[in-house]
VEXMI-84660 format. One record per residue (C-alpha): x, y, z. Coordinates in pm, whole numbers, plus 50000, padded with zeros to 5 digits. Layout:
% residues N
XYZ
...
END
This chain:
% residues 373
852415400037723
851685437337710
851425452437366
854145477837293
853595513037158
856325536737044
855475573637056
857665598336874
857755634736772
858675669436887
855155680736982
855225668837339
851995684437472
849535663137269
851835633237308
851665636337687
847875638837676
847705606337478
850255589837708
848055599238005
845205580537837
847335550737731
848635546338086
845125536538194
845505505637974
847935476137973
850485489537725
854265491937744
855195526637616
858455539737470
859185575437361
861655582737081
862615619437118
865355644837056
868715641737225
869105679537259
866905710337225
868635719736897
871995719136722
872915752136887
871565744637235
872805712837404
870135713537673
867675685637745
864545689237530
861225695337706
859925660637624
862845644737812
862295667638112
858525662838127
858665625238075
860915619838376
857835617038594
856385589938371
857075552638392
858015549938028
861325545137851
862765576337685
865065568837392
867045598237246
867535598736870
870325618536704
868095629736419
869035655636160
866785684336057
866135698135708
866625735335769
865065763335561
868135785035615
871895779135614
874095783935921
877125767436082
874985738236199
873275729735868
875925706135726
876215685636047
872435684436078
872145668535733
874825642935822
872715631936119
869695622635905
870985587535812
872375583236165
868935589236314
867415564036075
869835536136168
869455543736539
865665541636509
865905509836304
868085493036567
865835502636857
862675491836673
864165457836584
865005453136953
861655465337092
859325450536824
856415474536891
852855468236776
852315504536680
854135537536626
852255569836701
853905600836556
853365636636671
855375653536398
858685671536411
861925661336242
862745634736502
859665614736399
860745610436035
863505584236078
861365565336329
858375563836095
860485554235794
862285526735985
858955514436124
857415512535778
860345492135648
859845468335941
856115466335861
855065482036191
851665499336187
851865537236202
849405563836320
850395600236272
848795631436419
848905666636274
848385694836524
848345725536300
845685742136087
847935735135790
850485707035785
854055701835898
856625688835654
857355659235879
853655650335907
853265653435530
856175629235481
854935605535752
851435604935603
852665584135308
853655556035544
850845558335799
847725536735810
845705565535955
846235603135984
844565621036275
844065658536236
843125686136481
841045709736266
838515704835986
840585727735761
843535703435783
841685674135626
842195686935271
845985682435294
845865644635337
844365614335156
840615611535229
840825574235291
843355578635569
842415611235741
840255612836056
839265644036251
840105637236616
840975671736749
844185681436926
844785664137263
844955686637569
846425676837905
843895679938186
846355699838399
846295728038142
842565732938194
842865736138572
844175760738830
846475747539100
845765768339411
849065759339578
851025772039279
848995804039260
849355811739631
853145813639597
852865845939399
852005879339554
850335896939263
848205927939318
844675913339337
843145945739207
845005944438876
844535921938568
847205896338479
849085894738149
850835861538078
853675861737825
855145830037680
857165820637373
856215783937394
858105755137556
861505767137435
860755804337464
861435832637220
864415855837244
862865883337034
859625883437235
861545883237563
863835911437453
860905932637334
858925926737653
861965934937866
861835970637731
858205974137845
858325958838192
858465991938379
855476004838182
853475972938217
853815968738593
852406003538653
849025990938525
849105952838525
850395921438689
852845903838460
854005867638451
856785860538204
857595825038090
861085827837940
861815792437816
865265775737817
866265790037478
864515823537512
866075830037853
869665829237728
871365862837761
868415879137937
867725859738257
870285877338477
869315911338337
865665905638431
866655893838780
868635926038836
865865947738695
863225931838917
865355936239229
865715973439156
861925978439141
860045992739441
858505964039641
854965972639531
855905970239161
858215940539218
855255920239343
853505926039011
856265910138800
857355873838816
859135851538567
860355815538531
862585797138289
860525764938290
856845758038351
855405723338402
851875714438292
850265724538623
852065757938629
851155764638269
847525755938336
847435778538641
848685809238455
846585802938145
843485800938364
844355831038578
845495853938294
843235880738149
845375883537836
847955859537692
850765871037463
852405841837286
853515823736975
850705805736797
851785769736791
848925745336745
848955734037107
848895769537245
846025778737015
844105747437115
844555754537486
843515791037454
840495781437245
839445755837508
839735782437780
838185810037568
841045833437659
841845866137476
845245863537308
847735884737121
849675861636890
853155867736749
853485838736500
856845822536438
857695836836092
859695807535951
857355779436058
856525754435783
853795766235543
853325796735771
851395773135997
851475795536305
849745824036124
847055799736006
846665786336360
846285821536499
843725830436235
841355804336379
840955825136695
841085858536514
838055846536316
836395834836639
836915870036778
839165862637076
842575871236931
844735896236745
847925889936546
851145910036554
853545897836281
857115894736406
858435918236138
856235945536290
857115937136649
858535966436846
858085978637203
855856007037082
853605985136866
853345958137133
852355983837395
849705998537163
848095964537102
848215954937470
846455987537560
843875982437285
843085946837394
842985954737766
840685984237703
838265962337507
838805930337704
835055924937756
834505923937380
837035895937337
835715876737638
832185877437499
833415857037200
834865829237417
832015805437339
832885807636967
836465797837039
835465768737264
833375753536983
836575747736785
838015723037037
837355685937096
838055679637463
838045641837415
840715642137143
843185620637339
840525593737389
839685594937018
843325589436924
843685560437167
840505544437028
841915548436678
845235533236788
843485503236941
841535496836620
844795496336425
846555471136652
843605447636709
END
């Protein structure tokens, strides 16, 4: 019989890269993920959308999240913590997996805890240059802890921690010509790619929306809105684009969702990327050696996004704009500065590329196979 592996966590990009590698081998794979994007947004999470094309079983968990702020959803979120645990426990008893691989995020916590109580082997992976609260919790129950960056090793027990790197999907490192040919950008102008991550960022989208008319006079602009970040702004952007002269309209395109091939195409084609600094984004931009302007998520655990961004600032390919200083004027000033000195950032690309292990997914699969032998 095939050995069974449960994968869980909210960081879907490295999980998908590892799944791609596991699918080459005779394993039966299950994914325990979120039921919805968040308490406030009852949309399908990105992991559920992206995993549709995979021949694996997706199991939604109604997990609760420990929030660092109080709102109308906090109380109900706490009530869901024990519910998520008992759901995970029931599914694991039924499936009887040989291994659980966790990729962090609050949804992984009840799965890991239930797995430990059932004496199932656990491997957890930390993506950030710091540590996530979920990964820190999961590390107490894991046999091995894989980390992405040398700086992360100090946060975990030496006997358990192994430097594997952060897995990258192959599609992200490639340009899809068919996807690119759909767009009618001005070939004489550089391309700026703006993204707030898989879910998007409202504040980044709103700030950028005030600069679109300025930006398209000098640059091509592709804007990844995200399902959360697009709320309340999508129709406005559609109207604004339609009102542009045809020449300028061709320079501005946007989409709510991007799959891995689309993301890879725009990351490769872009001259400058403006984005959050999640661990996966930073890894991908380091691998591509792309100049980036990071706007770190301010309430991320242990300020992890600022620490992630600093890796590429030190390498010389990035700048950081803290969200509290974000304004249309300041964003425009930094874009102009970086585009003016783009050659200087591009010359440092080799330094950024040295930070990345391109075989990280294979390393994690090798580690998983050692555990379940």
